[in-house]
C-alpha positions as a LaTeX table, in Angstrom:
\begin{tabular}{lrrr}
\hline
Residue & $x$ (\AA) & $y$ (\AA) & $z$ (\AA) \\
\hline
Unk1 & 5.53 & 11.40 & 22.97 \\
Unk2 & 3.70 & 9.86 & 20.05 \\
Unk3 & 2.44 & 6.80 & 21.89 \\
Unk4 & 0.17 & 8.99 & 23.97 \\
Unk5 & $-1.72$ & 10.23 & 20.94 \\
Unk6 & $-4.84$ & 8.67 & 19.51 \\
Unk7 & $-5.94$ & 9.51 & 16.02 \\
Unk8 & $-8.89$ & 8.97 & 13.74 \\
Unk9 & $-7.94$ & 7.27 & 10.50 \\
Unk10 & $-8.35$ & 8.58 & 6.98 \\
Unk11 & $-6.73$ & 6.82 & 4.05 \\
Unk12 & $-6.31$ & 8.72 & 0.79 \\
Unk13 & $-5.43$ & 6.08 & $-1.76$ \\
Unk14 & $-4.30$ & 6.96 & $-5.28$ \\
Unk15 & $-1.40$ & 4.63 & $-5.96$ \\
Unk16 & $-0.79$ & 1.02 & $-6.82$ \\
Unk17 & 0.81 & $-1.34$ & $-4.30$ \\
Unk18 & 4.49 & $-1.15$ & $-3.48$ \\
Unk19 & 7.00 & $-3.88$ & $-2.83$ \\
Unk20 & 9.28 & $-4.13$ & 0.17 \\
Unk21 & 12.12 & $-5.13$ & $-2.13$ \\
Unk22 & 14.88 & $-2.57$ & $-2.67$ \\
Unk23 & 15.23 & $-3.77$ & $-6.28$ \\
Unk24 & 11.62 & $-2.96$ & $-7.10$ \\
Unk25 & 10.92 & 0.21 & $-5.15$ \\
Unk26 & 7.80 & 2.03 & $-6.20$ \\
Unk27 & 4.36 & 0.90 & $-7.31$ \\
Unk28 & 3.55 & $-2.43$ & $-8.89$ \\
Unk29 & 2.06 & $-0.57$ & $-11.85$ \\
Unk30 & 2.69 & 2.76 & $-13.57$ \\
Unk31 & 0.73 & 4.97 & $-15.94$ \\
Unk32 & 2.21 & 7.37 & $-18.48$ \\
Unk33 & 2.38 & 11.09 & $-17.71$ \\
Unk34 & 3.86 & 14.14 & $-19.44$ \\
Unk35 & 3.74 & 12.72 & $-22.98$ \\
Unk36 & 2.00 & 14.79 & $-25.68$ \\
Unk37 & $-1.30$ & 13.44 & $-26.97$ \\
Unk38 & 0.23 & 13.05 & $-30.46$ \\
Unk39 & 3.32 & 11.20 & $-29.23$ \\
Unk40 & 4.21 & 7.86 & $-27.60$ \\
Unk41 & 6.55 & 6.67 & $-24.85$ \\
Unk42 & 9.24 & 4.43 & $-26.33$ \\
Unk43 & 10.16 & 1.12 & $-24.74$ \\
Unk44 & 13.87 & 0.42 & $-25.24$ \\
Unk45 & 16.02 & $-2.67$ & $-24.93$ \\
Unk46 & 18.15 & $-1.08$ & $-22.19$ \\
Unk47 & 18.20 & 1.90 & $-19.81$ \\
Unk48 & 19.04 & 4.81 & $-22.12$ \\
Unk49 & 18.11 & 6.47 & $-25.41$ \\
Unk50 & 21.03 & 4.76 & $-27.17$ \\
Unk51 & 19.28 & 1.41 & $-26.90$ \\
Unk52 & 16.99 & 0.08 & $-29.61$ \\
Unk53 & 13.25 & 0.67 & $-29.47$ \\
Unk54 & 11.36 & $-2.55$ & $-28.83$ \\
Unk55 & 7.87 & $-1.15$ & $-28.30$ \\
Unk56 & 5.81 & 1.86 & $-27.36$ \\
Unk57 & 3.15 & 2.96 & $-24.89$ \\
Unk58 & 0.38 & 5.42 & $-25.79$ \\
Unk59 & 0.34 & 8.82 & $-24.02$ \\
Unk60 & $-2.60$ & 7.74 & $-21.86$ \\
Unk61 & $-1.28$ & 4.23 & $-21.29$ \\
Unk62 & $-1.86$ & 2.51 & $-17.96$ \\
Unk63 & $-1.37$ & $-0.91$ & $-16.43$ \\
Unk64 & 2.41 & $-0.69$ & $-17.02$ \\
Unk65 & 4.03 & $-3.27$ & $-14.76$ \\
Unk66 & 7.06 & $-2.07$ & $-12.75$ \\
Unk67 & 9.99 & $-4.50$ & $-12.85$ \\
Unk68 & 12.44 & $-2.17$ & $-11.07$ \\
Unk69 & 14.09 & 1.22 & $-11.60$ \\
Unk70 & 17.67 & 2.47 & $-11.52$ \\
Unk71 & 19.49 & 5.80 & $-11.60$ \\
Unk72 & 17.58 & 7.60 & $-8.86$ \\
Unk73 & 18.66 & 8.74 & $-5.42$ \\
Unk74 & 19.19 & 6.44 & $-2.47$ \\
Unk75 & 16.88 & 6.89 & 0.49 \\
Unk76 & 19.51 & 8.82 & 2.45 \\
Unk77 & 20.34 & 10.99 & $-0.56$ \\
Unk78 & 16.68 & 11.73 & $-1.22$ \\
Unk79 & 16.12 & 12.76 & 2.41 \\
Unk80 & 18.89 & 15.37 & 2.14 \\
Unk81 & 18.25 & 16.50 & $-1.44$ \\
Unk82 & 16.64 & 19.77 & $-2.47$ \\
Unk83 & 13.58 & 19.80 & $-4.73$ \\
Unk84 & 15.82 & 20.74 & $-7.66$ \\
Unk85 & 18.14 & 17.81 & $-6.93$ \\
Unk86 & 15.19 & 15.44 & $-6.66$ \\
Unk87 & 13.81 & 16.68 & $-9.98$ \\
Unk88 & 17.21 & 16.23 & $-11.64$ \\
Unk89 & 17.51 & 12.70 & $-10.27$ \\
Unk90 & 14.06 & 11.84 & $-11.59$ \\
Unk91 & 15.23 & 12.73 & $-15.10$ \\
Unk92 & 18.10 & 10.22 & $-14.81$ \\
Unk93 & 15.86 & 7.38 & $-13.69$ \\
Unk94 & 15.04 & 4.51 & $-16.05$ \\
Unk95 & 12.55 & 1.78 & $-15.24$ \\
Unk96 & 12.24 & $-1.74$ & $-16.57$ \\
Unk97 & 8.59 & $-2.39$ & $-17.38$ \\
Unk98 & 6.23 & $-4.84$ & $-19.01$ \\
Unk99 & 3.37 & $-3.54$ & $-21.17$ \\
Unk100 & 1.04 & $-5.74$ & $-23.19$ \\
Unk101 & 3.59 & $-8.53$ & $-23.43$ \\
Unk102 & 6.59 & $-6.29$ & $-24.25$ \\
Unk103 & 9.42 & $-6.01$ & $-21.70$ \\
Unk104 & 11.97 & $-3.20$ & $-21.83$ \\
Unk105 & 13.08 & 0.12 & $-20.37$ \\
Unk106 & 11.41 & 3.54 & $-20.36$ \\
Unk107 & 12.42 & 6.95 & $-19.03$ \\
Unk108 & 11.19 & 7.16 & $-15.45$ \\
Unk109 & 10.28 & 10.85 & $-15.67$ \\
Unk110 & 7.31 & 9.88 & $-17.85$ \\
Unk111 & 5.89 & 7.45 & $-15.32$ \\
Unk112 & 3.71 & 7.96 & $-12.29$ \\
Unk113 & 1.84 & 5.62 & $-10.00$ \\
Unk114 & $-0.98$ & 3.75 & $-11.70$ \\
Unk115 & $-3.25$ & 0.76 & $-11.32$ \\
Unk116 & $-3.26$ & $-2.78$ & $-12.62$ \\
Unk117 & $-5.17$ & $-3.45$ & $-15.85$ \\
Unk118 & $-8.86$ & $-3.15$ & $-15.14$ \\
Unk119 & $-10.60$ & $-6.40$ & $-14.32$ \\
Unk120 & $-13.77$ & $-7.28$ & $-12.49$ \\
Unk121 & $-13.27$ & $-8.05$ & $-8.81$ \\
Unk122 & $-16.03$ & $-9.61$ & $-6.72$ \\
Unk123 & $-15.85$ & $-9.58$ & $-2.91$ \\
Unk124 & $-16.26$ & $-12.60$ & $-0.66$ \\
Unk125 & $-20.03$ & $-12.13$ & $-0.26$ \\
Unk126 & $-23.02$ & $-12.05$ & $-2.62$ \\
Unk127 & $-23.41$ & $-8.49$ & $-3.91$ \\
Unk128 & $-27.03$ & $-9.12$ & $-4.86$ \\
Unk129 & $-27.71$ & $-9.30$ & $-1.12$ \\
Unk130 & $-25.68$ & $-6.22$ & $-0.15$ \\
Unk131 & $-27.66$ & $-4.17$ & 2.36 \\
Unk132 & $-25.42$ & $-1.69$ & 4.16 \\
Unk133 & $-23.76$ & 1.27 & 2.51 \\
Unk134 & $-20.39$ & $-0.33$ & 3.29 \\
Unk135 & $-21.35$ & $-3.53$ & 1.47 \\
Unk136 & $-22.59$ & $-1.56$ & $-1.52$ \\
Unk137 & $-19.33$ & 0.40 & $-1.60$ \\
Unk138 & $-17.32$ & $-2.84$ & $-1.49$ \\
Unk139 & $-19.29$ & $-4.22$ & $-4.44$ \\
Unk140 & $-18.55$ & $-1.13$ & $-6.54$ \\
Unk141 & $-14.90$ & $-0.54$ & $-5.58$ \\
Unk142 & $-12.21$ & $-3.03$ & $-6.72$ \\
Unk143 & $-9.82$ & $-2.07$ & $-3.91$ \\
Unk144 & $-12.44$ & $-2.66$ & $-1.23$ \\
Unk145 & $-13.42$ & $-5.93$ & $-2.90$ \\
Unk146 & $-9.79$ & $-7.09$ & $-2.78$ \\
Unk147 & $-9.59$ & $-6.14$ & 0.89 \\
Unk148 & $-12.74$ & $-8.14$ & 1.58 \\
Unk149 & $-11.40$ & $-11.18$ & $-0.26$ \\
Unk150 & $-8.14$ & $-11.04$ & 1.68 \\
Unk151 & $-9.88$ & $-10.74$ & 5.02 \\
Unk152 & $-12.17$ & $-13.63$ & 4.09 \\
Unk153 & $-9.11$ & $-15.74$ & 3.24 \\
Unk154 & $-7.28$ & $-14.90$ & 6.47 \\
Unk155 & $-10.38$ & $-15.40$ & 8.60 \\
Unk156 & $-10.87$ & $-18.86$ & 7.09 \\
Unk157 & $-7.27$ & $-19.82$ & 7.82 \\
Unk158 & $-7.62$ & $-18.61$ & 11.40 \\
Unk159 & $-10.92$ & $-20.37$ & 12.10 \\
Unk160 & $-9.76$ & $-23.66$ & 10.60 \\
Unk161 & $-6.30$ & $-23.65$ & 12.17 \\
Unk162 & $-5.31$ & $-26.93$ & 13.85 \\
Unk163 & $-4.53$ & $-25.18$ & 17.12 \\
Unk164 & $-7.90$ & $-23.46$ & 17.46 \\
Unk165 & $-10.03$ & $-24.44$ & 20.45 \\
Unk166 & $-13.82$ & $-24.04$ & 20.60 \\
Unk167 & $-13.32$ & $-21.13$ & 22.99 \\
Unk168 & $-10.94$ & $-19.31$ & 20.64 \\
Unk169 & $-13.23$ & $-19.92$ & 17.68 \\
Unk170 & $-16.18$ & $-18.46$ & 19.59 \\
Unk171 & $-14.08$ & $-15.46$ & 20.56 \\
Unk172 & $-12.88$ & $-14.92$ & 16.99 \\
Unk173 & $-16.41$ & $-15.12$ & 15.60 \\
Unk174 & $-17.72$ & $-12.69$ & 18.20 \\
Unk175 & $-14.94$ & $-10.22$ & 17.37 \\
Unk176 & $-15.71$ & $-10.59$ & 13.67 \\
Unk177 & $-19.38$ & $-9.79$ & 14.24 \\
Unk178 & $-18.37$ & $-6.72$ & 16.21 \\
Unk179 & $-15.97$ & $-5.66$ & 13.49 \\
Unk180 & $-18.69$ & $-5.98$ & 10.83 \\
Unk181 & $-20.94$ & $-3.68$ & 12.84 \\
Unk182 & $-18.12$ & $-1.16$ & 13.06 \\
Unk183 & $-17.42$ & $-1.40$ & 9.32 \\
Unk184 & $-21.09$ & $-0.91$ & 8.49 \\
Unk185 & $-21.12$ & 2.23 & 10.67 \\
Unk186 & $-18.61$ & 3.90 & 8.34 \\
Unk187 & $-21.47$ & 5.82 & 6.71 \\
Unk188 & $-21.16$ & 8.15 & 9.70 \\
Unk189 & $-17.40$ & 8.70 & 9.30 \\
Unk190 & $-16.21$ & 12.29 & 8.83 \\
Unk191 & $-13.54$ & 11.19 & 6.37 \\
Unk192 & $-16.07$ & 9.49 & 4.11 \\
Unk193 & $-17.42$ & 5.99 & 3.60 \\
Unk194 & $-14.78$ & 4.49 & 1.30 \\
Unk195 & $-11.66$ & 5.63 & 3.22 \\
Unk196 & $-13.23$ & 4.49 & 6.48 \\
Unk197 & $-14.08$ & 1.05 & 5.08 \\
Unk198 & $-10.57$ & 0.64 & 3.64 \\
Unk199 & $-8.96$ & 1.57 & 6.97 \\
Unk200 & $-11.33$ & $-0.77$ & 8.81 \\
Unk201 & $-10.25$ & $-3.70$ & 6.63 \\
Unk202 & $-6.55$ & $-2.86$ & 6.95 \\
Unk203 & $-6.66$ & $-2.85$ & 10.74 \\
Unk204 & $-8.77$ & $-6.03$ & 10.91 \\
Unk205 & $-6.37$ & $-7.81$ & 8.56 \\
Unk206 & $-3.59$ & $-6.69$ & 10.90 \\
Unk207 & $-5.44$ & $-8.07$ & 13.93 \\
Unk208 & $-5.90$ & $-11.49$ & 12.38 \\
Unk209 & $-2.38$ & $-11.73$ & 10.94 \\
Unk210 & $-0.86$ & $-10.67$ & 14.24 \\
Unk211 & $-3.11$ & $-12.71$ & 16.51 \\
Unk212 & $-3.31$ & $-16.01$ & 14.59 \\
Unk213 & $-0.11$ & $-17.58$ & 13.28 \\
Unk214 & $-2.04$ & $-19.96$ & 11.04 \\
Unk215 & $-3.35$ & $-16.96$ & 9.08 \\
Unk216 & 0.23 & $-16.31$ & 7.91 \\
Unk217 & 0.90 & $-19.82$ & 6.62 \\
Unk218 & $-0.21$ & $-19.31$ & 3.00 \\
Unk219 & 0.93 & $-15.79$ & 2.10 \\
Unk220 & 1.62 & $-16.80$ & $-1.48$ \\
Unk221 & $-2.13$ & $-17.01$ & $-2.02$ \\
Unk222 & $-2.92$ & $-13.56$ & $-0.63$ \\
Unk223 & $-2.09$ & $-9.87$ & $-0.87$ \\
Unk224 & $-1.06$ & $-9.10$ & 2.72 \\
Unk225 & 2.33 & $-9.31$ & 4.42 \\
Unk226 & 3.62 & $-8.84$ & 7.93 \\
Unk227 & 3.64 & $-7.85$ & 10.65 \\
Unk228 & 7.05 & $-6.25$ & 10.22 \\
Unk229 & 8.79 & $-4.30$ & 12.96 \\
Unk230 & 10.46 & $-0.92$ & 12.50 \\
Unk231 & 12.65 & 0.78 & 15.07 \\
Unk232 & 12.44 & 4.57 & 14.78 \\
Unk233 & 15.04 & 6.77 & 16.42 \\
Unk234 & 13.37 & 8.90 & 19.09 \\
Unk235 & 10.17 & 6.85 & 19.23 \\
Unk236 & 9.52 & 5.05 & 22.49 \\
Unk237 & 8.02 & 1.92 & 20.94 \\
Unk238 & 8.60 & $-0.29$ & 17.91 \\
Unk239 & 6.30 & 0.30 & 14.95 \\
Unk240 & 4.39 & $-2.76$ & 13.74 \\
Unk241 & 3.48 & $-2.69$ & 10.05 \\
Unk242 & 1.16 & $-4.86$ & 7.98 \\
Unk243 & 1.04 & $-4.26$ & 4.22 \\
Unk244 & $-2.04$ & $-5.00$ & 2.12 \\
Unk245 & $-1.34$ & $-4.75$ & $-1.62$ \\
Unk246 & $-4.97$ & $-4.13$ & $-2.55$ \\
Unk247 & $-4.17$ & $-1.98$ & $-5.61$ \\
Unk248 & $-3.89$ & 0.67 & $-4.32$ \\
Unk249 & $-2.04$ & $-0.54$ & $-1.26$ \\
Unk250 & $-2.72$ & 0.39 & 2.33 \\
Unk251 & $-0.79$ & $-0.10$ & 5.58 \\
Unk252 & $-1.75$ & $-0.80$ & 9.14 \\
Unk253 & 0.75 & 0.93 & 11.43 \\
Unk254 & 0.61 & 0.77 & 15.21 \\
Unk255 & 2.80 & 1.60 & 18.15 \\
Unk256 & 1.92 & 2.36 & 21.74 \\
Unk257 & $-1.62$ & 3.73 & 21.75 \\
Unk258 & $-1.45$ & 4.88 & 18.12 \\
Unk259 & $-3.03$ & 2.96 & 15.24 \\
Unk260 & $-3.36$ & 4.43 & 11.76 \\
Unk261 & $-4.03$ & 3.07 & 8.27 \\
Unk262 & $-2.11$ & 5.23 & 5.79 \\
Unk263 & $-2.70$ & 4.69 & 2.09 \\
Unk264 & $-0.39$ & 4.85 & $-0.90$ \\
Unk265 & 0.58 & 8.17 & $-2.47$ \\
Unk266 & 2.60 & 9.08 & $-5.59$ \\
Unk267 & 6.37 & 8.92 & $-4.99$ \\
Unk268 & 9.43 & 9.29 & $-7.19$ \\
Unk269 & 10.85 & 6.18 & $-5.53$ \\
Unk270 & 9.99 & 3.91 & $-2.67$ \\
Unk271 & 6.57 & 3.64 & $-1.11$ \\
Unk272 & 4.94 & 6.75 & 0.30 \\
Unk273 & 1.87 & 6.40 & 2.54 \\
Unk274 & $-0.35$ & 9.08 & 4.03 \\
Unk275 & $-2.96$ & 9.15 & 6.79 \\
Unk276 & $-4.91$ & 12.28 & 7.67 \\
Unk277 & $-5.28$ & 12.57 & 11.44 \\
Unk278 & $-6.74$ & 15.07 & 13.88 \\
Unk279 & $-3.25$ & 16.59 & 14.18 \\
Unk280 & $-2.65$ & 16.75 & 10.44 \\
Unk281 & $-1.13$ & 14.47 & 7.78 \\
Unk282 & 1.16 & 11.64 & 8.90 \\
Unk283 & 3.51 & 10.17 & 6.29 \\
Unk284 & 5.41 & 6.90 & 6.29 \\
Unk285 & 7.95 & 6.64 & 3.48 \\
Unk286 & 9.51 & 3.23 & 2.80 \\
Unk287 & 12.62 & 2.56 & 0.73 \\
Unk288 & 14.17 & $-0.87$ & 1.08 \\
Unk289 & 14.67 & $-1.64$ & 4.76 \\
Unk290 & 14.56 & 2.03 & 5.77 \\
Unk291 & 11.62 & 4.32 & 6.38 \\
Unk292 & 10.89 & 7.89 & 7.32 \\
Unk293 & 8.09 & 8.74 & 9.77 \\
Unk294 & 6.88 & 12.31 & 9.28 \\
Unk295 & 4.62 & 13.58 & 12.03 \\
Unk296 & 2.99 & 17.03 & 11.97 \\
Unk297 & 4.84 & 19.48 & 14.17 \\
Unk298 & 7.58 & 16.98 & 15.03 \\
Unk299 & 11.06 & 16.21 & 13.62 \\
Unk300 & 11.15 & 13.51 & 10.96 \\
Unk301 & 12.15 & 10.14 & 12.40 \\
Unk302 & 14.45 & 7.69 & 10.61 \\
Unk303 & 13.34 & 4.08 & 10.98 \\
Unk304 & 15.09 & 0.77 & 10.28 \\
Unk305 & 13.33 & $-2.49$ & 9.68 \\
Unk306 & 14.09 & $-5.01$ & 12.40 \\
Unk307 & 14.93 & $-8.31$ & 10.75 \\
Unk308 & 13.80 & $-10.19$ & 13.84 \\
Unk309 & 10.31 & $-8.62$ & 13.76 \\
\hline
\end{tabular}
């Protein structure tokens, strides 16, 4: 039933990127939460209060790198757990982190999704010549700048691929010009300029990664991955997913006639993504090779990543 629906995209992004690895579920970076302003969060040599203290993080500390957590619920357990059970599991969770050169373990209940340490990010074009509202937004927003840099990288790989013909190059350039016009029209978007621009980049990155194999040949130099295929029980088509770890991360999800760009949300474990649509919020929750697709007014669908996708 879902493939007949078409939705407008709205990405609400407030989390750092997540990994697809089961050993490092959650965001790439945390920030501290729930610690008194006159206290600190201890970093310990192992997962538990019995281990020695090796460092500390201030109560407003951010840029805490996630190296993996343990002690929480599995994806299946979380799906069946009550709120009380989820809260209890969160208190048992310990996370290995790196903060300002110190590596150790901290209590997971004092961590929430955060961002990488602040650094200047310039997009792939000259910001002194920015004209459209979209370009100006990109120059002032690190996430949008990262998305622009990644698209610039992928576009260059596609254009310069050894298998490209003059006809395909002309077609790609024409599509890129059309996409730029659409991106620059985001000032009219109901959801707002920045979410519209982010979603526009996510779907364009998906198009190039999916349509041009040469764009996927140097993933170690970029921040995007995929496409990956998910098979969801009860859904009539496979879900194609591209991940862009733009800090915060954003997905491009499509199946049938549906194409959305959900953005990262806080989650106790795994990667939770949300897109606001005309029918209400759509969530895609990833943990390891499993996912949960939550559609407004419909039963939750369990999805498994297809290793052949």
